[in-house]
C-alpha positions as CSV (number, residue, x, y, z in Angstrom):
1,M,0.0,0.0,0.0
2,V,1.4,3.4,-1.0
3,R,-1.2,5.6,0.8
4,G,-4.1,5.1,3.1
5,P,-7.8,4.7,2.4
6,Q,-9.4,7.1,-0.1
7,G,-12.9,8.1,-1.0
8,V,-15.7,6.4,0.9
9,Y,-13.2,4.3,2.8
10,A,-11.5,7.3,4.3
11,K,-14.2,7.6,6.9
12,V,-14.2,3.9,8.0
13,P,-14.0,3.8,11.9
14,G,-10.6,3.0,13.1
15,L,-8.8,4.6,10.1
16,G,-8.8,8.1,11.6
17,A,-6.2,10.1,13.5
18,A,-5.8,7.5,16.2
19,N,-4.8,4.8,13.7
20,I,-2.4,7.2,11.9
21,A,-0.7,8.0,15.2
22,L,-0.5,4.3,16.1
23,T,1.1,3.3,12.8
24,R,3.7,6.0,13.4
25,I,4.6,4.3,16.6
26,F,4.2,0.7,15.3
27,P,4.7,0.9,11.5
28,L,3.2,-1.8,9.3
29,R,5.6,-4.6,8.5
30,R,6.7,-5.5,5.0
31,G,6.7,-9.0,3.6
32,E,8.0,-10.8,0.6
33,V,5.4,-11.2,-2.2
34,V,5.4,-14.2,-4.4
35,E,2.9,-15.1,-7.1
36,R,2.2,-18.8,-8.0
37,D,-0.4,-20.0,-10.4
38,A,-2.2,-16.6,-10.3
39,T,-2.3,-16.6,-6.5
40,V,-0.4,-14.0,-4.5
41,F,1.3,-15.0,-1.3
42,V,2.9,-12.7,1.3
43,R,5.5,-14.0,3.8
């Protein structure tokens, strides 16, 4: 994900200022992405 929710999803509860502050303290982790037989896997 490059940027957060947009449009109608921007107002989903839990995705407001509190969530933004929390992800600054505990950033989202990154994983390796692999595609096999048209299925995407994240490790």
